[in-house]
C-alpha positions in Angstrom: 94.3 10.2 -27.9 94.5 9.4 -24.2 91.4 9.6 -22.1 91.0 12.8 -20.1 91.7 12.1 -16.4 89.2 13.4 -13.9 89.0 13.6 -10.1 87.6 10.6 -8.2 83.9 10.5 -7.4 83.2 12.4 -4.2 86.7 14.1 -4.3 86.6 17.7 -5.4 89.0 20.5 -6.3 88.9 23.8 -4.6 89.6 26.2 -7.5 91.2 29.7 -7.2 87.8 31.4 -7.4 86.6 29.3 -4.5 89.7 29.4 -2.3 88.9 33.0 -1.0 85.8 31.6 0.7 87.8 28.9 2.3 90.4 31.4 3.6 87.6 33.6 4.9 86.1 30.7 7.0 89.6 29.4 8.0 90.6 32.8 9.3 87.4 33.2 11.3 88.0 29.8 12.9 91.6 30.5 13.6 90.9 33.9 15.2 88.1 32.5 17.4 90.2 29.6 18.6 93.0 32.0 19.6 90.5 34.1 21.6 89.5 31.0 23.6 93.2 30.0 24.0 92.9 26.7 22.1 96.2 25.4 20.6 96.3 23.8 17.2 97.1 20.0 16.8 97.8 18.3 13.4 97.5 14.5 13.2 98.3 12.1 10.3 95.8 11.3 7.6 96.7 7.6 8.0 96.3 5.7 11.2 96.1 2.0 12.3 92.6 0.7 11.5 92.3 -0.5 15.1 92.3 3.1 16.3 88.9 3.7 14.7 87.4 0.2 15.2 88.2 0.5 18.9 87.0 4.1 19.4 84.2 4.6 16.9 82.8 1.0 17.2 82.9 -2.1 15.1 79.2 -2.0 14.3 78.9 1.6 13.3 78.2 2.6 9.7 81.6 4.3 9.6 83.7 1.2 10.4 81.4 -1.3 8.7 80.9 0.5 5.4 82.6 3.9 5.1 86.3 3.7 5.9 89.1 3.6 3.3 91.0 0.6 4.7 93.9 -1.3 3.1 97.0 -3.2 4.0 100.4 -1.6 3.7 103.5 -3.4 2.4 104.1 -5.0 5.8 100.5 -6.3 5.8 99.3 -4.0 8.6 95.8 -2.7 8.3 95.7 1.1 8.0 92.9 3.5 7.2 92.4 7.1 6.1 91.0 8.9 9.0 87.2 9.2 8.9 87.2 11.6 11.8 89.8 13.2 14.1 88.7 12.8 17.7 90.3 9.3 18.0 93.5 10.6 16.4 93.7 13.5 18.8 93.2 11.2 21.8 95.8 8.8 20.4 98.3 11.7 20.0 97.5 13.1 23.5 98.2 9.6 25.0 101.3 9.1 23.0 102.8 12.5 23.8 101.9 12.8 27.4 99.1 15.5 27.1 96.8 13.7 29.6 98.8 14.0 32.9 96.8 14.2 36.1 95.6 17.8 36.7 96.6 18.8 33.2 94.1 20.6 30.9 94.5 20.5 27.1 92.4 22.8 24.8 93.1 21.7 21.3 91.7 22.5 17.9 92.3 21.2 14.4 91.6 21.7 10.7 92.0 18.8 8.4 90.8 16.4 5.7 88.7 13.3 6.5 87.6 10.5 4.3 84.4 8.4 4.2 83.2 6.1 1.4 79.6 7.1 1.1 77.2 8.2 -1.6 78.3 11.7 -2.6 75.6 14.5 -2.6 75.6 18.2 -1.9 77.2 18.7 1.5 78.4 15.1 1.8 81.7 14.2 0.1 84.1 11.3 0.3 86.9 13.7 1.0 85.9 16.6 3.2 87.3 19.1 5.7 86.4 19.4 9.4 87.3 22.0 12.0 87.3 20.6 15.5 87.7 21.6 19.2 88.7 19.1 21.9 89.1 19.7 25.7 90.8 17.1 28.0 90.8 17.1 31.8 87.7 19.1 32.7 84.5 17.3 33.9 81.0 18.7 34.2 78.7 20.8 32.1 80.5 24.1 32.3 83.2 23.2 29.8 80.5 21.7 27.6 78.6 25.0 27.7 81.8 26.9 26.8 82.4 24.7 23.8 78.9 25.2 22.6 79.2 29.0 23.2 82.4 28.9 21.1 80.5 27.4 18.2 77.6 29.9 18.7 80.2 32.7 18.6 81.4 31.4 15.2 77.9 31.5 13.8 77.5 35.1 14.9 80.8 36.1 13.4 79.8 34.5 10.1 76.3 36.0 10.2 74.7 32.5 10.5 73.3 32.7 14.0 69.7 33.0 12.8 70.1 29.9 10.5 71.1 27.5 13.3 69.4 25.8 16.1 70.9 23.7 18.8 69.6 20.1 19.7 71.0 18.3 22.7 70.4 15.0 24.5 72.0 12.9 27.2 73.3 9.4 26.8 73.9 9.0 30.5 76.6 6.6 31.8 77.7 3.3 30.3 75.6 1.4 32.9 72.6 3.6 32.2 72.9 3.0 28.5 73.1 -0.8 29.1 69.9 -0.7 31.1 68.2 1.5 28.6 69.4 -0.7 25.7 67.6 -3.7 27.2 64.3 -1.7 27.5 64.6 -0.4 23.9 65.4 -3.9 22.4 62.4 -5.4 24.3 60.1 -2.6 22.9 61.4 -2.9 19.3 61.0 -6.7 19.3 57.3 -6.2 19.6 57.4 -4.2 16.3 60.0 -6.4 14.6 57.8 -6.9 11.5 57.6 -3.1 11.0 61.4 -2.5 11.2 63.2 -1.7 8.0 66.3 -3.7 6.9 68.8 -1.3 8.6 66.9 -1.4 11.9 66.6 -5.2 11.8 70.4 -5.3 11.4 71.0 -2.9 14.2 68.5 -4.4 16.6 71.1 -6.7 18.3 74.3 -5.0 17.4 73.6 -1.2 17.9 70.0 -0.6 18.8 70.4 3.0 19.9 71.2 3.9 16.3 67.7 2.9 15.3 66.5 6.0 17.2 68.4 8.2 14.7 66.7 6.5 11.7 65.9 8.9 8.8 63.3 6.5 7.4 59.8 8.2 7.8 58.2 4.8 8.1 60.1 4.2 11.3 58.8 7.3 13.0 55.5 5.7 14.0 57.3 2.8 15.5 59.6 5.1 17.5 56.9 7.5 18.6 56.1 5.5 21.8 59.6 4.0 22.4 61.2 4.6 25.8 63.7 7.4 26.0 67.1 7.4 27.8 66.1 10.7 29.4 63.4 8.8 31.3 65.8 6.2 32.6 68.9 8.0 33.7 69.8 8.5 37.3 69.8 11.7 39.4 73.5 12.5 38.8 73.2 12.3 35.0 70.0 14.3 35.1 71.6 17.0 37.2 74.5 17.2 34.7 72.1 17.6 31.8 69.9 20.1 33.6 72.9 22.1 34.6 74.1 22.4 30.9 70.6 23.6 29.8 70.6 26.2 32.6 74.0 27.6 31.6 73.1 27.8 27.9 69.7 29.5 28.5 71.6 32.1 30.5 73.2 33.1 27.2 69.8 33.2 25.3 70.6 30.1 23.3 67.5 28.3 22.0 68.1 24.8 23.3 65.9 22.0 22.0 66.0 18.6 23.7 65.9 15.8 21.1 65.6 12.5 22.9 66.3 10.7 19.6 69.7 12.3 19.2 72.3 9.6 19.8 75.2 10.4 17.3 76.7 7.7 15.2 79.8 7.0 17.2 80.1 4.6 20.2 82.4 6.7 22.3 79.9 9.3 23.5 78.5 9.5 27.1 76.4 12.1 28.8 76.0 15.1 26.6 75.6 15.0 22.8 74.6 17.9 20.7 74.1 19.1 17.1 73.8 22.5 15.5 71.3 22.1 12.7 70.0 24.3 9.8 66.9 24.0 7.7 68.6 25.5 4.7 70.6 22.5 3.5 68.0 19.8 3.1 69.1 16.3 4.3 72.6 17.5 5.2 71.4 20.0 7.8 73.8 19.0 10.6 76.7 21.5 10.5 78.3 20.9 13.9 78.1 17.9 16.2 79.8 16.7 19.3 79.6 15.7 22.9 81.3 14.2 25.9 83.4 11.0 25.6 85.1 10.5 29.0 85.7 6.8 28.4 87.6 7.0 25.1 91.0 7.5 26.6 90.7 4.2 28.5 89.5 2.4 25.3 92.7 3.6 23.6 95.1 2.6 26.4 95.3 5.7 28.5 94.0 6.7 31.9 90.4 7.7 32.4 90.2 11.4 31.4 87.3 13.8 31.1 87.0 14.8 27.4 84.5 16.7 25.3 84.6 18.2 21.8 82.9 18.9 18.5 83.5 18.9 14.8 82.2 21.3 12.1 81.8 20.3 8.4 83.5 23.1 6.5 81.8 22.3 3.2 78.4 22.6 4.8 79.2 26.0 6.4 80.4 27.3 3.1 77.3 26.0 1.4 75.2 27.7 4.0 77.0 31.0 3.5 76.5 30.7 -0.2 72.8 29.9 0.3 72.1 32.8 2.7 74.5 35.7 2.1 77.5 34.8 0.0 81.1 35.1 1.1 83.2 38.3 0.7 85.7 37.7 -2.0 89.0 39.6 -1.8 90.7 40.6 -5.0 93.9 38.7 -5.8 95.8 41.9 -6.4 95.9 45.3 -4.8 98.5 46.8 -7.2 99.4 46.0 -10.8 102.6 47.3 -12.3 102.3 48.3 -16.0 105.5 49.1 -17.9 107.2 49.3 -21.2 109.9 47.0 -22.5 113.6 47.0 -22.1 114.9 48.8 -19.1 111.4 49.4 -17.8 110.8 45.7 -17.4 113.8 45.4 -15.0 112.8 48.6 -13.2 109.2 47.2 -12.8 110.5 44.0 -11.2 112.5 46.1 -8.8 109.5 48.3 -7.9 107.3 45.3 -7.3 109.8 43.7 -4.9 110.2 47.0 -3.1 106.5 47.3 -2.5 106.1 43.7 -1.4 108.8 44.4 1.2 107.3 47.7 2.3 103.7 46.6 2.3 103.5 43.1 3.8 100.1 41.6 3.0 99.5 43.6 -0.2 99.1 41.7 -3.4 101.4 43.1 -6.1 101.4 41.8 -9.7 104.2 42.8 -12.0 103.2 42.4 -15.6 105.2 39.8 -17.5 105.1 38.6 -21.1 105.2 42.0 -22.9 102.3 43.5 -24.7 101.0 47.0 -25.3 100.1 49.4 -22.5 96.5 49.1 -23.5 96.5 45.3 -23.2 98.3 45.6 -19.8 95.7 48.0 -18.5 93.0 45.5 -19.5 94.8 42.8 -17.5 95.3 45.2 -14.6 91.5 45.9 -14.5 90.7 42.2 -14.7 93.0 41.4 -11.8 90.8 43.4 -9.4 93.7 45.6 -8.4 92.9 49.0 -6.8 95.5 50.8 -8.8 98.0 50.5 -11.6 101.5 51.8 -11.3 102.8 53.0 -14.7 106.5 52.9 -15.7 106.9 54.4 -19.2 109.7 56.2 -20.9 108.9 59.5 -19.2 108.7 58.0 -15.7 112.0 56.2 -16.2 113.7 59.4 -17.3 112.3 61.4 -14.3 112.6 58.7 -11.7 108.9 58.8 -11.0 105.8 56.5 -11.1 102.3 57.3 -12.3 99.5 56.0 -10.1 96.3 55.3 -12.0 93.3 54.4 -9.8 91.1 51.6 -11.2 88.2 51.3 -8.6 87.7 54.9 -7.5 87.1 58.3 -9.1 90.4 59.9 -8.4 92.8 61.7 -10.6 96.0 59.9 -11.6 99.1 61.2 -9.9 102.8 61.1 -10.9 105.1 61.0 -7.9 108.6 60.1 -6.8 109.3 56.4 -6.0 110.6 57.3 -2.5 107.2 58.1 -1.0 105.1 55.6 -3.2 104.5 52.9 -0.5 103.2 55.4 2.0 100.9 57.0 -0.6 99.5 53.6 -1.6 98.9 52.6 2.0 96.8 55.7 2.7 95.1 55.8 -0.7 93.6 52.3 -1.1 91.6 50.2 1.3 92.6 46.5 1.5 92.9 44.0 4.3 96.6 43.6 3.8 97.8 47.2 3.3 
């Protein structure tokens, strides 16, 4: 007997019972993006490896340890995308979306891949929603993007579960100057640094600030901060963002250790964090990355964006309130055999045409009326439509309600759709 095949570690199926929650979240995101006039972009799962090594950074954890990278038949190094900001910028450059004076507001929904240790809220294949804006400098657009995400939490009923952490990384020159100060400070504590921090000390020292190792906190407690070394212009930018956000009653926490794990950020970085998901508490993260377009061969363009981990939002919804689940069916057609089966198929097709969005199941496979009613009830349908011998003879349909205390009614088929529309409460009818 052949071995049973299973999904790869860190790759998971979304089963029919779970898909309603995904659709619920996806619809909220889609509606919100439309209200902010963002346009959807869809990029390939596979890209040249150089796209990510040039944008994310050669010495980041993602590029060093987490990308799915391989050679195609022509020997070219290609990778499954670990994130989508670089792909969006590549697409914008390639297709002329970054012309002088042009503003692009883009959003995406898609699958990403990172080879890391799977745990709750962290998978090797995962879904992100993202928003990217090109062509607008300054803190105002950053505030709007953060407000967009705050609006999503409100719509989902998660606004009390999230808090916002922000920091500034200043300009490239300011980071270079700060990096020298930080490295000088950390070298005085080299014996206390863990293995990861020792490795990053020369290659990517800012990432040490984001260490989750409790033993490193004492070392970092007195470390210099970027906020203390930035110039007046960067500080004005950062202060302006905070003023805008507080005008909307958003609880803003400045976290001077927040640096993000990607090399392309400058000025503002931020994360929406929850205390309800343990170690995987970051649900949305982003910031400004004005220099990325130049790194990838385009002209210098202001750019800012964020990404949301869909699995973490769904886990948070499950943890706090659950997700409304819509029944698969609204109407279930129950019928006898022979001519009734053909008439039932015709009735189901008529209702699907007349009631767009309604779920109509036409029973198939035979069986007694009793067994069909059991399946109708299990389907979650609001009502069953019965086509028996008497109904066929009279040209009528009997409507039997399954979820409400109402008397069944027998009526002509001509007015059936209008009756169902007014009698049952569903999203699609």
